C-alpha positions as semicolon CSV with decimal commas, in nm:
position;residue;x (nm);y (nm);z (nm)
1;X;0,000;0,000;0,000
2;X;0,276;0,245;0,101
3;X;0,489;0,167;-0,206
4;X;0,189;0,214;-0,435
5;X;0,108;0,549;-0,272
6;X;0,456;0,690;-0,319
7;X;0,479;0,556;-0,672
8;X;0,167;0,753;-0,754
9;X;0,293;1,067;-0,581
10;X;0,639;1,087;-0,733
11;X;0,606;0,948;-1,079
12;X;0,285;1,098;-1,212
13;X;0,338;1,473;-1,173
14;X;0,503;1,501;-1,515
15;X;0,181;1,380;-1,677
16;X;-0,171;1,506;-1,711
17;X;-0,497;1,335;-1,799
18;X;-0,662;1,447;-2,118
19;X;-0,984;1,278;-2,230
20;X;-0,904;0,975;-2,015
21;X;-0,557;0,917;-2,158
22;X;-0,217;1,019;-2,020
23;X;-0,030;1,273;-2,226
24;X;0,316;1,409;-2,143
25;X;0,316;1,784;-2,094
26;X;0,602;2,011;-2,195
27;X;0,707;2,103;-1,840
28;X;1,079;2,173;-1,866
29;X;1,359;2,357;-1,689
30;X;1,440;2,646;-1,921
31;X;1,787;2,789;-1,865
32;X;1,774;3,164;-1,814
33;X;2,057;3,411;-1,818
34;X;2,075;3,568;-1,474
35;X;2,239;3,891;-1,358
36;X;2,557;3,874;-1,154
37;X;2,581;3,974;-0,788
38;X;2,940;4,056;-0,684
39;X;3,094;4,163;-0,355
40;X;3,200;4,528;-0,341
41;X;3,320;4,590;0,014
42;X;3,295;4,419;0,355
43;X;3,263;4,608;0,684
44;X;3,293;4,475;1,041
45;X;2,980;4,512;1,256
46;X;2,934;4,487;1,630
47;X;2,864;4,136;1,757
48;X;2,493;4,055;1,790
49;X;2,339;3,984;2,131
50;X;2,151;3,670;2,021
51;X;1,858;3,769;2,242
52;X;1,565;3,788;1,998
53;X;1,263;3,564;2,047
54;X;1,233;3,268;1,813
55;X;0,877;3,356;1,709
56;X;0,871;3,625;1,440
57;X;0,550;3,820;1,382
58;X;0,550;4,059;1,088
59;X;0,315;4,351;1,146
60;X;0,201;4,368;0,785
61;X;0,285;4,181;0,468
62;X;0,229;4,357;0,137
63;X;0,041;4,112;-0,084
64;X;-0,030;4,104;-0,456
65;X;-0,268;4,398;-0,481
66;X;-0,056;4,601;-0,239
67;X;0,260;4,536;-0,440
68;X;0,095;4,649;-0,762
69;X;0,065;4,997;-0,612
70;X;0,434;5,015;-0,524
71;X;0,692;5,160;-0,765
72;X;0,939;4,914;-0,915
73;X;1,259;4,902;-0,705
74;X;1,557;5,089;-0,843
75;X;1,895;4,925;-0,900
76;X;2,034;5,090;-0,585
77;X;1,734;4,962;-0,384
78;X;1,794;4,608;-0,507
79;X;2,167;4,630;-0,433
80;X;2,090;4,749;-0,081
81;X;1,845;4,463;-0,018
82;X;2,084;4,205;-0,166
83;X;2,376;4,325;0,044
84;X;2,415;4,080;0,328
85;X;2,521;4,013;0,682
86;X;2,748;3,724;0,775
87;X;2,760;3,603;1,134
88;X;3,042;3,366;1,222
89;X;3,064;3,079;1,469
90;X;3,262;3,292;1,716
91;X;2,986;3,556;1,725
92;X;3,155;3,818;1,505
93;X;2,957;3,980;1,223
94;X;3,022;4,161;0,895
95;X;2,820;4,349;0,632
96;X;2,905;4,301;0,264
97;X;2,788;4,555;0,007
98;X;2,720;4,415;-0,340
99;X;2,688;4,535;-0,696
100;X;2,447;4,390;-0,951
101;X;2,579;4,347;-1,305
102;X;2,384;4,268;-1,620
103;X;2,038;4,341;-1,480
104;X;1,768;4,466;-1,714
105;X;1,505;4,648;-1,508
106;X;1,153;4,565;-1,622
107;X;0,814;4,687;-1,499
108;X;0,674;4,486;-1,211
109;X;0,440;4,217;-1,341
110;X;0,260;4,052;-1,055
111;X;0,053;3,754;-1,159
112;X;-0,258;3,649;-0,976
113;X;-0,495;3,363;-1,024
114;X;-0,855;3,389;-0,915
115;X;-0,888;3,482;-0,552
116;X;-0,898;3,179;-0,324
117;X;-1,161;3,164;-0,050
118;X;-1,079;3,303;0,292
119;X;-0,949;3,031;0,524
120;X;-0,925;2,987;0,896
121;X;-0,619;3,109;1,082
122;X;-0,424;2,785;1,102
123;X;-0,157;2,611;0,905
124;X;-0,350;2,288;0,846
125;X;-0,658;2,354;0,634
126;X;-0,945;2,107;0,653
127;X;-0,835;1,745;0,612
128;X;-0,468;1,702;0,701
129;X;-0,299;1,585;0,379
130;X;0,055;1,548;0,515
131;X;0,251;1,222;0,489
132;X;0,491;1,111;0,764
133;X;0,789;0,945;0,597
134;X;0,870;0,645;0,817
135;X;1,012;0,388;0,576
136;X;1,395;0,405;0,573
137;X;1,394;0,328;0,200
138;X;1,249;0,676;0,149
139;X;1,416;0,856;0,443
140;X;1,768;0,772;0,330
141;X;1,713;0,838;-0,040
142;X;1,669;1,143;-0,259
143;X;1,476;1,371;-0,232
144;X;1,386;1,310;0,134
145;X;1,749;1,279;0,248
146;X;1,801;1,648;0,158
147;X;1,574;1,769;0,440
148;X;1,750;1,877;0,761
149;X;1,652;2,007;1,103
150;X;1,791;2,321;1,268
151;X;1,869;2,339;1,640
152;X;1,643;2,648;1,655
153;X;1,345;2,428;1,564
154;X;1,312;2,498;1,190
155;X;1,383;2,289;0,882
156;X;1,619;2,340;0,590
157;X;1,746;2,170;0,275
158;X;2,092;2,064;0,155
159;X;2,197;2,256;-0,158
160;X;2,570;2,172;-0,168
161;X;2,812;1,944;0,022
162;X;2,850;2,222;0,281
163;X;2,545;2,448;0,254
164;X;2,188;2,451;0,385
165;X;1,914;2,684;0,263
166;X;1,652;2,787;0,519
167;X;1,427;3,080;0,616
168;X;1,597;3,391;0,756
169;X;1,349;3,414;1,043
170;X;1,475;3,077;1,170
171;X;1,789;3,256;1,290
172;X;1,701;3,630;1,285
173;X;1,385;3,825;1,369
174;X;1,467;4,121;1,143
175;X;1,629;4,316;1,427
176;X;1,867;4,068;1,593
177;X;1,970;3,703;1,591
178;X;1,746;3,475;1,793
179;X;1,833;3,293;2,112
180;X;2,026;2,975;2,043
181;X;2,149;3,077;1,699
182;X;2,501;3,161;1,824
183;X;2,575;2,788;1,854
184;X;2,360;2,689;1,560
185;X;2,361;2,323;1,456
186;X;2,210;2,130;1,167
187;X;2,072;1,779;1,211
188;X;2,098;1,531;0,924
189;X;1,884;1,219;0,942
190;X;2,064;0,886;0,960
191;X;1,960;0,534;1,050
192;X;2,076;0,369;1,372
193;X;2,301;0,071;1,310
194;X;2,157;-0,267;1,391
195;X;2,345;-0,489;1,635
196;X;2,681;-0,360;1,748
197;X;2,801;-0,324;2,101
198;X;2,966;-0,577;2,327
199;X;2,807;-0,891;2,457
200;X;2,665;-0,855;2,803
201;X;2,810;-1,085;3,061
202;X;2,598;-0,953;3,344
203;X;2,392;-1,268;3,394
204;X;2,700;-1,489;3,446
205;X;2,852;-1,229;3,677
206;X;2,528;-1,211;3,874
207;X;2,524;-1,589;3,913
208;X;2,880;-1,581;4,036
209;X;2,795;-1,307;4,281
210;X;2,496;-1,503;4,414
211;X;2,683;-1,833;4,435
212;X;3,008;-1,689;4,567
213;X;3,120;-1,652;4,930
214;X;3,012;-1,865;5,222
215;X;2,648;-1,750;5,220
216;X;2,407;-2,031;5,307
217;X;2,105;-2,095;5,084
218;X;1,799;-1,929;5,235
219;X;2,001;-1,691;5,452
220;X;1,893;-1,328;5,480
221;X;2,201;-1,194;5,299
222;X;2,168;-1,458;5,030
223;X;1,804;-1,365;4,962
224;X;1,901;-0,997;4,932
225;X;2,165;-1,083;4,673
226;X;1,917;-1,294;4,475
227;X;1,665;-1,005;4,477
228;X;1,934;-0,757;4,358
229;X;2,041;-0,993;4,081
230;X;1,680;-1,029;3,970
231;X;1,633;-0,652;3,955
232;X;1,955;-0,618;3,752
233;X;1,836;-0,882;3,506
234;X;1,500;-0,708;3,466
235;X;1,671;-0,375;3,397
236;X;1,900;-0,535;3,142
237;X;1,605;-0,702;2,968
238;X;1,415;-0,371;2,954
239;X;1,724;-0,196;2,817
240;X;1,770;-0,467;2,554
241;X;1,404;-0,437;2,450
242;X;1,445;-0,060;2,417
243;X;1,758;-0,107;2,209
244;X;1,582;-0,353;1,977
245;X;1,299;-0,103;1,929
246;X;1,550;0,177;1,853
247;X;1,749;-0,030;1,602
248;X;1,680;0,076;1,245
249;X;1,500;0,395;1,345
250;X;1,626;0,737;1,230
251;X;1,828;0,971;1,448
252;X;1,996;1,307;1,388
253;X;2,365;1,359;1,328
254;X;2,432;1,717;1,437
255;X;2,685;1,942;1,267
256;X;2,793;2,289;1,378
257;X;2,736;2,588;1,148
258;X;3,049;2,778;1,045
259;X;2,875;3,096;0,928
260;X;2,533;3,228;0,829
261;X;2,442;3,467;0,545
262;X;2,125;3,680;0,560
263;X;2,017;3,941;0,299
264;X;1,993;4,298;0,423
265;X;1,637;4,305;0,290
266;X;1,557;4,090;0,594
267;X;1,821;4,197;0,846
268;X;1,706;4,558;0,858
269;X;1,801;4,623;1,220
270;X;1,632;4,910;1,399
271;X;1,599;5,112;1,078
272;X;1,291;4,937;0,939
273;X;1,076;4,627;0,912
274;X;1,191;4,295;0,774
275;X;1,058;4,222;0,425
276;X;0,903;3,880;0,368
277;X;1,041;3,879;0,012
278;X;1,388;3,826;0,165
279;X;1,303;3,560;0,423
280;X;1,584;3,321;0,329
281;X;1,931;3,244;0,465
282;X;2,229;3,023;0,383
283;X;2,417;2,819;0,644
284;X;2,771;2,691;0,583
285;X;2,851;2,371;0,773
286;X;3,182;2,315;0,954
287;X;3,225;1,980;0,784
288;X;3,096;1,850;0,452
289;X;2,829;1,582;0,438
290;X;2,822;1,292;0,193
291;X;2,451;1,299;0,111
292;X;2,299;1,379;-0,225
293;X;2,184;1,741;-0,226
294;X;1,928;1,928;-0,435
295;X;2,025;2,198;-0,684
296;X;1,872;2,544;-0,699
297;X;1,639;2,643;-0,981
298;X;1,467;2,967;-1,077
299;X;1,098;2,970;-0,984
300;X;0,870;2,941;-1,288
301;X;0,520;3,091;-1,300
302;X;0,215;2,896;-1,185
303;X;0,124;2,810;-1,545
304;X;0,454;2,623;-1,582
305;X;0,411;2,408;-1,271
306;X;0,300;2,049;-1,340
307;X;-0,056;2,044;-1,210
308;X;0,018;2,380;-1,046
309;X;0,177;2,174;-0,765
310;X;0,469;2,236;-0,531
311;X;0,633;1,991;-0,287
312;X;0,832;2,019;0,036
313;X;0,939;1,812;0,337
314;X;1,019;1,928;0,690
315;X;1,005;1,845;1,057
316;X;0,664;1,967;1,176
317;X;0,652;2,013;1,553
318;X;0,334;1,810;1,596
319;X;0,491;1,495;1,449
320;X;0,778;1,437;1,701
321;X;1,090;1,443;1,479
322;X;0,918;1,263;1,192
323;X;0,995;1,386;0,843
324;X;0,670;1,515;0,694
325;X;0,609;1,548;0,320
326;X;0,329;1,739;0,149
327;X;0,227;1,871;-0,191
328;X;-0,040;2,118;-0,293
329;X;-0,140;2,362;-0,564
330;X;-0,034;2,727;-0,562
331;X;-0,326;2,969;-0,520
332;X;-0,160;3,300;-0,607
333;X;0,182;3,439;-0,683
334;X;0,371;3,767;-0,691
335;X;0,719;3,838;-0,822
336;X;0,873;3,717;-0,496
337;X;0,615;3,501;-0,318
338;X;0,403;3,190;-0,369
339;X;0,070;3,191;-0,183
340;X;-0,065;2,843;-0,108
341;X;-0,252;2,628;0,142
342;X;-0,008;2,340;0,185
343;X;-0,084;2,172;0,517
344;X;0,206;2,253;0,748
345;X;0,280;2,324;1,112
346;X;0,557;2,519;1,283
347;X;0,889;2,342;1,249
348;X;0,846;2,295;0,875
349;X;0,939;2,660;0,808
350;X;1,266;2,687;0,621
351;X;1,194;2,378;0,410
352;X;1,299;2,383;0,047
353;X;1,005;2,397;-0,195
354;X;1,082;2,198;-0,508
355;X;0,951;2,089;-0,848
356;X;1,016;1,799;-1,078
357;X;1,059;1,913;-1,439
358;X;1,218;1,770;-1,749
359;X;1,570;1,880;-1,836
360;X;1,625;2,047;-2,175
361;X;1,720;1,803;-2,454
362;X;1,721;1,514;-2,209
363;X;1,484;1,230;-2,138
364;X;1,495;1,233;-1,758
365;X;1,330;1,456;-1,499
366;X;1,505;1,654;-1,229
367;X;1,398;1,809;-0,900
368;X;1,518;2,159;-0,811
369;X;1,447;2,400;-0,528
370;X;1,243;2,698;-0,644
371;X;1,137;2,856;-0,310
372;X;1,183;2,854;0,069
373;X;0,877;2,787;0,284
374;X;0,829;3,087;0,514
375;X;0,516;2,984;0,705
376;X;0,176;3,128;0,788
377;X;0,117;3,500;0,724
378;X;-0,167;3,748;0,697
379;X;-0,128;3,940;0,371
380;X;-0,308;4,208;0,174
381;X;-0,475;4,030;-0,118
382;X;-0,736;4,196;-0,338
383;X;-0,780;4,476;-0,084
384;X;-0,848;4,248;0,215
385;X;-0,643;4,070;0,480
386;X;-0,622;3,695;0,410
387;X;-0,412;3,424;0,565
388;X;-0,187;3,205;0,356
389;X;0,104;2,972;0,392
390;X;0,373;3,161;0,203
391;X;0,695;3,059;0,025
392;X;0,972;3,293;-0,094
393;X;1,053;3,238;-0,462
394;X;1,407;3,191;-0,595
395;X;1,420;3,477;-0,847
396;X;1,714;3,530;-1,088
397;X;1,865;3,789;-0,849
398;X;1,828;3,563;-0,545
399;X;1,971;3,274;-0,744
400;X;2,277;3,490;-0,825
401;X;2,311;3,602;-0,462
402;X;2,297;3,248;-0,321
403;X;2,548;3,140;-0,586
404;X;2,779;3,418;-0,462
405;X;2,739;3,294;-0,104
406;X;2,831;2,939;-0,203
407;X;3,107;2,996;-0,456
408;X;3,234;3,353;-0,411
409;X;3,292;3,615;-0,679
410;X;3,467;3,368;-0,908
411;X;3,155;3,158;-0,949
412;X;3,009;3,106;-1,294
413;X;2,638;3,146;-1,222
414;X;2,545;3,299;-1,557
415;X;2,257;3,059;-1,621
416;X;2,005;2,909;-1,381
């Protein structure tokens, strides 16, 4: 039953039903030339206090209709928002100013589908459609193996041998870094090894202890020793049962974070409010992992999503360290955000939202990350406040910025 379910989920999204027959749709990754984001100058900043609360509440999020009334950002505005803070493991912090090269400014073109109905203020809407991934055949294989857990309680996704993409608010509230982020760690799922360990010789030792000495059978001291030995055996049996239950179950292997990059569009400090459009961050791990990671892709429009669907996996708080997968259709979109009603709870924020599209001139399909799940927000949509689960799209500029963070100025990130 489980195998059939996942076969249906993961191998049918490249197809659509037309008049009762399956026809392959032309859903492809189209390489696009992207602008270049380069470092200009780096300044030292004072060390953060790491005292912000983990829960981030944005006072107001400008939705689709609201954004249409705003002027298109200038090149200097974009360069300011794409400049970034780096906080290091030892607590020091820098600000790097960037320049954008090869950008063609175009009028803002926000796209909106028909307005979705107003929903209740919760992250699970109606029937819970999430899937807990429990089978190790799925947990340890792509794409589920790319999901990670942050020590601050969020999720993230592996995008290189040393880098994790997550939401900025998982480490920073827009003003300061949150409590616990100074010693930030990333947990990668692995399976506990079966067997292992040394053979227990407790039972023989207990028998020797009981039989040893000059204690007479039935004596008071002898009965006490027999009772102690019995209690020891019961404890060992309970421990062995617990170990057998734990064998083969997933656990987290925790790795320290070397440094964290956050765009200035989010890390505004006391000067302004954090902008949801920039709710993403990159974590560099102290040591490389050996897992298969997922590549970045540029977010296509809703019309170019197979079935209009997106997918992501994370560690929802209500599922006790289980990896939770979900997929759903996108309701609305703006230049920087995807508005949807994917069932999700806190803990899944920071997950990588991905698609499965066909590669150009090739016969196989490939999954790429096209957004970062930001969580539940109230936004201005069609002149009214509505609640959505929101994801931050990987635009060409954000793609170039993240490429800079991973590879430095020498990176060749011309196409994405």
